[in-house]
N, C-alpha and C positions, 0 to 999 in steps of 0.2 A: 158489059161495060160497067169499068168501075171508076169512080170519082174519088176525086180529093177528100180528106176527110174535112165534115164540115163546123166552123166554130162561128157563132151566134153571140154577137156581143150586144147585150140589151142595157140602152142607159136611157136617163129621163130625156135627157138634150144633144141634138145635136154637138153643139159647141163643145159639152161635158165632155164628150168622149174627143173629140178632136186637142182639145187643149190635156188632158192626161192620160187617154189610152192608144192615141193614134201610137206609138210606137211599139204598143203590144199587137196592135193588128198588123204592122209591118212586121215584124219580128214572128208572126203565125203565119204569116202569106209567106214569107221568104222560108219556112221551116215545111211548106208546100200544104200549107191550109185553104182551104175556099174558106176567105171571109168575109160574113155580114153582117151588118150593124143595124139595130132598130133602134129608135128614137123619136122623139120630137123631132120634126124638122124645119129649122129657121134658120139659118146665116150662115153653115158649114155643108152645105148640099155638095156644091161642085169640088171641096176641098177633100173629102171624105172620097168622092167614087172616084177622085184621079187617080186614087192611090190603087181603085181596081177591086174595093170591096162595093158590094151592094148596100144601097142605102133602102131600106124600108120604113115609111114613116109609122108611128104611134101618135094617140094621140093623147099624149101625158099631159096634164096641167096639174104642176106640183102641188099649188093651195085647192086644189077642189077639195070638195067635202059632199058634194052633188053623189048618192050614192048609187045613180043609174048610170052617170058617166063613167064610174069607177066601173062599174060590170061589166060595161061596154068595151074598156081598157083591158079587162083581164080577157073578154071575150077574144078580143084582137089578137092580143100578146098569144093564146091557144090556137087560134086560126093560123098563126104566123108559124109557129112550133109545127103545126102539122104539114104545113105547105113546105118548108125549107126543109124540113126534118134534118136538123143540125146532130154531131154527133157529140155535141160540147157546147153547153150554154152559159156565158158567162154575163149572169145578171150584176150590173152594178147599181147600188142606190138601194135607201128603204123600199119603195113601191115599185122596182121591179125585181128587188129580191121577193117583196113579197105575192104580188102577181105571179112571177116569173116563174116560183116554186108552186104554187097553187097552180098552175097552168102546164106545168111538167106533170102533175098527176095524171092529168088526163091524156096528155101528147105522147107520154112513154118517151122523154127523151134520156141517152142511154148516159148521160152524164152532165148533171148541175153542179155548174160553181156560182157559190154566192161571192160578192165582194162588199162588205161595208166598210168606207174609208172614212171611220171614226161615226160611234154609237150617239144618239144624239142626246142631249143634255138631260131629257127626262129621265136617264137612267141613271144620274148622277146628282140630283136634287132629292130632297129629304119631305117637300111640304106635301100635303095630304091630298094637293091636287095634281101636283106632279107624279107621285105616288099610283091614283089612279091610272094618270095615262099610262104610266110605265107596266102597269100589271095589265093594261088592255094590250099593250103592244106586244108585250109578253106573250099573250094567250095567243098574240095572232102570229106571233113568230112558232110557237108552237105546233099549232093547229097545221101551219102551212109545211112544217119540217116533217109533221108526220108522216111515215107512208114512203117519205121521198129518199132521205137520207141524202142531202146535200152536202157535198164540200165547201165550206167558207172561209175567205180569206181576209184577214183583219189585219191591219196597217200597224197595231200595235200590241204588247202584252197584254193590257189591262181589258182592252177590249175583247179579248179571249176567254178571258179569267169569267167576265161576268155573263156571256153568254156560256160556258160549261157551268158558276154556279146557278143561273136560270133553271139549266136543264134544257136548254134547246138542241144546243148539237155534242155530238159526242166528238171526245178529246181525238179520237185519229182522223176527224173528217174536219179538223181546224188546222187552217196554213195562219202563218207570219211570212208575210212579205211587205218589207218597210217602205210604202209608198209605191208611186208609179214610176218611180225612177226619175233621174235627173242626167241630162245630157251634158257633162263634166267637161265637153269641149266647148258647147256652146255657152256655156252658163260658166266662164273660168274666172280664174284669181285675178283683181287687178290692182292697183294700188288704189287708195281711197283719194277721191280729189282737194284739193288745195281749197280754202274759202269757211264759211259759216257750214258746221255739221247740221247733214240735212238725216234728221230722223223719218222712215217710210213706213206705211202701213200700205199696204197693198191688197185688195180682196175684191170681192163684192161688196156692195157699200151695205150690208144690212147689221142690225145690231148685236146680235150674236156672235160678230167677228169682233166687238170692245170700241168700234170706231167711236162711241159715247164715251168710254173712259179714256181714249187715246184722245179727245177733246178736251176733255177736263183736265187730264195729265198736260195738254199745251199750255191750257189756262194756267194754270198750277206754274209751269214753266217761266210762262211769260210775268205773272207776279214776283217770281223770285229772281225777275231778269237773269236766267238760263240763253247763254249766246246759240241760239239753234231755230233749225226751221221744222216746222211739221207737216208733215204734205201726206195729202191719202192721193192713192193711186185707183181706179175701178171706178164701175159702173153701177148704177141704182140696178136690182131685182126686182120688177113688178110681179113675178112670180113670187115672191117668197112676202108672207107676214110680216116677216121684220124687214122688209127694206125701209133704210133711210131716205127721206125724202129729197128730192132734187133740190126743191127749196129750201130745207135743212141745210143741205151740203153747199148751197151758193149764197148763203146768209152768215155761215162760218166763214169761207174764204172771203166775201165782203169785209167781215169783221177783221179779218188777217190773223183771227186765232188761229188757222190753219190754212194751208195751200192747197187746194183740189185741184188733181192734173186731170180727172176725166180717166175714161179708158185711154191704155196705151197697150198697143202689142208686142213693140217690143223690148222687152224686159230684160236681157242682158246689156242694152245701153243704159235703162235707168237705172241698174244695180251700180255700172259704173259711175253714175252722178250724185251715189247719196252716200251717208258714212253707216248708217245703223239701220237695219230693220227690224220692227214691230207688230206684233200679234197681237193683243189681247185678248182672243178667242175665250168662249165658253168652254167649246171643246171640239175636239180634232182627230181624224186618224192619222196621218202624217203631212201637215199642211205644204202645198207645193210652192208656194211663196217662202217660206223659209228654208227648204230644203235648198232651191234656187238662188235666195240669196246666202245663207253658207257658203255653197257650191262656189259664188264669187268673192269668196272670203270677207264677206260683212259681218260683223258682228250681232247678234239677237237679243232684244228684246222680248219675250212671252209668256203667257200664264205659265203653272204650273200645273200643267194637264196632261195625261197619257202621250197622248199625240204630239205634243210641242217640246215637254222635256227630254224625249229620247231624241232630240235632235241639238239641245243644247248641253246636253250630257254633266249634268251637276253643276251647272255652270260653268264649265268649260270653253262652251260657243257663243256661249251668252249668259245673257241672267232674266232668271224666273219669278216672276211675279203671283200672287195671287189673284184670283178670278177677280174681276169685277170690285176692284180696286184701284183706283185714282191713282191716290197719294203715292202709293207700294210703284207705280208704273212712272209715276214722275220721278223719283228718286231714283228706280234703275236706270232712267234716261239721261237724267242728269249725271250721273254715275259713269258712264260713255263717253257722255258729251265732251266732259271734262280730263278726260285724259287718254291723249292717241294712243299712247304704248298699250292699255288696256285692247283698246281698237282694234290693237294690230294683231297681238297674241290672242285673242278671242275668234279673231277672223281667221286665223291661221289653223286652228283648230277645228272652226268648224267644218273647212276645205277638207280638213285631214278625217273628220267624222264622217261626211259625203262619200268620200273614195272609198271609205271601208267597209260601208255599210249600205248607202243609199244610191250609187250611183247606177243609171238606167241599163249598163251590162247587167249587172247584177242582179237586178228586178227582172228582168228579161228570163237570163240561165235561170231562176228560180221559178219562172213561171211557165215556160215551153218543158224544164223538168216534170211541173205537176200534170199537166195534160197530156205527157209521154207515159207518166206512172198509171193516173187513172186509164188510158186507152187501154195498155198492158193490161189491168186489171179485168178491164170490161172485154177483152179480145178482140178489140179495133186496131186494125193496122196503120201506124204512123203514114204509110205512105197511099193508101186507100182504104175505103169504105165500102157502106152498102152500095147495091147496083143503083143506078138511077132509074 
């Protein structure tokens, strides 16, 4: 008896898979794959399982440094691989990539694909402690990749160059797929609203997203009497070592230096209410909030890092500034706040960039083509794989 080819997604969190990769799972299911998701199960079991995907809990703790727990997590992944016998494993994120690649050595997975959505800032800093961490992570990737020959998806060309220059991956095994894909019908362009310009930073409330710089830029703009509202949307992330404390967010909100709207699910509605999207992040792959904001025709202010600069395209879809520079950030925001014509021009160009390079249709076509190419190379039929 033949069975469908099985695709196993491994991610740290169920919410992360649901937010960024649900469309990938649907596309694979519609192409005839049996889709399995392994992640820490927290808030999105029902939404994932109603798609017809099998959901398997993995005890990931993102900030854990407990060696025993991490070894047990690695062992759990290996057990899942052996039990589920996937034809393709797609590991998403740093821990799934490292542990999943190691586990595949023993489980003999036919096709291993790793997806790194933005390499950590430790690869981009020069301080000696960051250099030490960078070399340790580099070594872990080297050991993990050795003998497996996995394929790796990157979301921007700069991260590809880092992996190739470090000798971690082989050139024929790296693939550029720009982001997770934007539903350009759901995130459609709309005229900006009337009233005081609203500048939005929407993300997890963690320092490396540039939340501190955003708040400092808001203070600068207040001192300069710039007529705008600075808004934070998103929740704290207690599993991140860099989470902004809730008390700090509430204090800023009380001071009226910014407005904190908390976590909000209906992002198309939020984009229709604001004028400028801001993300002063320290490192990114292809940040979804910028892709969705640009798709809605909103101009962007972001940092000049690889994952962000490919969306603003040489200041065509928005403005880019150096990282950790609230003065430059405030200046760029002020430029857009004071020019509706410039906002409209950049918003239109941003929408065009998304349609040409980042739509969900483009990304899904590239991803499915990669699956089929690798399956053909391994002699796995797209219609059916090994006997159950």
